[in-house]
C-alpha positions in Angstrom: 0.0 0.0 0.0 2.6 2.4 -1.2 2.0 6.2 -1.1 1.2 7.6 -4.6 1.4 11.1 -5.9 -0.7 13.3 -8.2 0.1 16.5 -10.1 -2.0 19.7 -9.2 -1.9 23.2 -10.6 -2.5 26.1 -8.2 -5.0 28.9 -8.8 -4.5 31.4 -6.0 -4.4 34.7 -7.8 -0.8 35.0 -6.7 1.4 35.4 -9.8 4.4 33.4 -8.3 2.2 30.3 -7.7 -0.6 30.4 -10.3 -0.4 27.8 -13.0 2.5 26.1 -11.4 2.3 22.3 -11.2 3.2 20.6 -7.9 3.3 16.9 -6.9 1.4 16.0 -3.7 0.1 12.8 -2.2 -3.1 11.3 -3.6 -4.3 10.5 -0.1 -5.1 12.9 2.7 -2.6 12.4 5.6 -5.4 12.7 8.1 -8.1 10.3 6.8 -6.3 8.6 3.8 -9.1 9.3 1.4 -8.1 9.4 -2.2 -8.8 13.0 -3.3 -8.0 16.0 -5.3 -7.5 18.7 -2.6 -8.4 22.3 -2.6 -5.2 24.4 -2.3 -6.1 27.3 0.0 -2.9 29.2 0.6 0.8 29.3 -0.4 4.0 30.9 0.9 7.6 31.0 -0.1 10.9 31.4 1.7 14.3 31.8 0.2 16.2 28.6 1.0 19.6 29.4 -0.5 21.1 31.0 -3.6 19.6 28.4 -5.9 16.3 27.3 -4.3 13.1 28.7 -2.8 11.1 26.6 -0.4 7.4 26.7 -1.2 4.7 25.9 1.4 1.2 24.9 0.2 -1.8 24.6 2.4 -4.5 22.2 1.2 -8.0 21.2 2.4 -9.1 17.6 2.1 -12.5 17.2 0.3 -13.2 14.2 2.6 -12.5 15.0 6.2 -12.2 18.8 5.5 -8.9 18.9 7.6 -5.9 20.9 6.4 -2.5 19.6 5.6 0.7 21.2 4.3 3.2 20.2 1.6 6.6 21.7 1.1 8.5 21.8 -2.2 11.9 22.9 -3.4 11.7 25.4 -6.4 14.8 26.0 -8.4 15.2 29.7 -9.1 17.0 29.3 -12.4 14.3 27.3 -14.2 11.4 27.0 -11.7 11.6 23.2 -11.6 9.9 21.9 -8.5 10.7 18.9 -6.3 8.3 17.6 -3.6 10.0 17.6 -0.2 7.5 16.7 2.6 3.9 16.6 3.8 2.6 17.4 7.3 1.1 15.5 9.0 3.6 12.9 7.8 2.2 10.2 5.6 2.6 6.5 6.5 2.1 3.5 4.2 -1.6 3.2 5.3 -3.1 4.4 2.1 -6.2 2.3 1.0 -6.0 1.1 -2.6 -8.7 2.9 -4.6 -10.3 -0.4 -5.8 -10.8 -1.5 -2.2 -12.0 2.0 -1.0 -14.6 2.1 -3.8 -15.7 -1.5 -3.2 -16.0 -1.2 0.6 -16.1 2.4 1.9 -16.8 1.2 5.5 -13.7 -1.0 5.4 -11.7 2.1 4.3 -13.1 4.2 7.0 -12.4 1.8 9.9 -9.0 0.8 8.4 -8.0 4.5 8.5 -9.2 4.8 12.1 -7.1 1.8 13.1 -4.1 3.2 11.3 -4.5 6.5 13.2 -4.7 4.6 16.5 -1.5 2.7 15.6 0.2 5.9 14.8 -0.7 7.1 18.3 0.7 3.8 19.7 -2.8 2.8 20.9 -2.2 -0.8 20.0 -5.3 -2.3 21.6 -7.6 0.0 19.7 -5.6 -0.5 16.5 -5.8 -4.3 16.8 -9.6 -4.3 17.3 -10.0 -1.8 14.4 -8.0 -3.9 12.0 -9.9 -7.0 13.0 -13.2 -5.2 12.5 -12.1 -3.7 9.2 -11.1 -7.2 7.9 -14.4 -8.7 8.9 -16.3 -5.9 7.0 -14.2 -6.3 3.9 -14.4 -10.1 3.9 -18.2 -10.0 4.3 -18.7 -7.2 1.7 -16.7 -9.4 -0.8 -18.6 -12.6 0.1 -22.0 -10.9 -0.1 -21.1 -9.6 -3.6 -19.9 -13.0 -4.7 -22.6 -15.1 -3.0 -25.8 -12.9 -2.7 -27.9 -16.0 -2.3 -26.1 -16.8 1.0 -26.6 -13.4 2.5 -28.2 -14.6 5.8 -25.5 -17.1 6.4 -22.6 -14.8 5.7 -24.0 -12.0 7.8 -24.1 -14.2 10.9 -20.9 -16.0 10.3 -17.9 -15.2 12.5 -14.7 -13.9 10.8 -13.1 -17.2 11.4 -15.9 -19.1 9.7 -15.8 -16.8 6.7 -12.1 -17.3 6.3 -12.0 -21.0 6.7 -15.0 -21.7 4.5 -14.6 -19.2 1.7 -10.8 -18.5 1.7 -9.6 -22.1 1.9 -6.5 -21.5 -0.3 -5.1 -19.2 2.4 -6.8 -20.5 5.6 -5.5 -24.1 5.1 -2.3 -22.6 6.5 -2.1 -21.1 9.9 -3.4 -17.7 8.8 -7.1 -18.0 9.7 -6.2 -19.5 13.1 -3.8 -16.7 13.8 -6.2 -14.0 12.8 -8.9 -15.5 15.0 -6.5 -15.8 18.0 -5.2 -12.3 17.6 -8.7 -10.8 17.5 -9.6 -12.8 20.6 -6.6 -11.4 22.4 -7.9 -7.9 22.3 -11.7 -8.2 21.7 -12.3 -10.6 24.6 -11.4 -10.0 28.2 -9.5 -13.3 28.7 -6.5 -13.8 26.4 -6.3 -17.3 24.9 -3.2 -17.0 22.7 -0.6 -14.8 24.3 2.0 -15.8 21.6 0.2 -13.8 18.9 1.5 -10.3 18.6 0.4 -7.2 16.9 2.9 -7.4 14.1 1.8 -10.9 13.4 -1.8 -9.7 13.1 -0.9 -7.1 10.6 1.1 -9.6 8.5 -1.9 -11.9 8.1 -4.3 -9.0 7.8 -2.4 -7.8 4.7 -2.4 -11.2 3.2 -6.2 -11.4 3.2 -6.7 -7.7 2.1 -4.2 -8.2 -0.8 -6.0 -11.4 -1.8 -9.3 -9.6 -2.1 -7.7 -6.7 -3.9 -6.3 -9.1 -6.4 -9.7 -10.8 -6.9 -11.3 -7.5 -7.5 -8.7 -6.4 -10.0 -9.1 -9.7 -11.9 -12.8 -9.1 -12.2 -12.4 -5.9 -14.2 -11.0 -7.2 -17.4 -13.4 -10.1 -17.3 -16.4 -7.8 -17.1 -15.0 -5.6 -19.9 -14.5 -8.7 -22.1 -18.0 -10.0 -21.4 -19.5 -6.6 -22.4 -17.6 -6.6 -25.7 -18.7 -10.1 -26.6 -22.3 -9.4 -25.7 -22.3 -6.2 -27.9 -20.9 -8.3 -30.8 -23.6 -10.9 -30.6 
């Protein structure tokens, strides 16, 4: 879930900045929504004889919070290089195909990531477990709508072992279940399972669903083309 960048052009009625293209993260550093931000202000400082430092203030279209990006601007040719973003971005960006498919997963995942950033491990663990259950059930309901009642009332462990057998035949499903029990229930049953281990297996299942969703897109396009030709 690497951080990706997008190019934006500023329109601030400030000659120095207007029409200039800057690279900024595609995700808001607060809520991790994929967005095209509104750039609300810009300042410059002289960095040295060859560069200015440009400060841009942006507003997220999702959470409405502000964030700042900094850029080096070469005085000789106005070439611009991204330098930093505040708050600092982590690698917690939600892939757009996942965010569009399951907005509730994306929302809870971002909350869990924020809790992790604040070192609130118990909250982060519970959040990741909840996010995974939502994503898994959203995917299964889309795949098996005729089994809606069963899927809704299945536990996460039941969903993983029954519908994701290619992965859960290994230790993965057992570990995810034990890790979630460690923090969701009062009595710990598996003290060997750590937070980093939970995240490792969490990523395996999320990446598996992301791959399945990606594979569906070309199949749908091909089916549409064939149907139009018939």
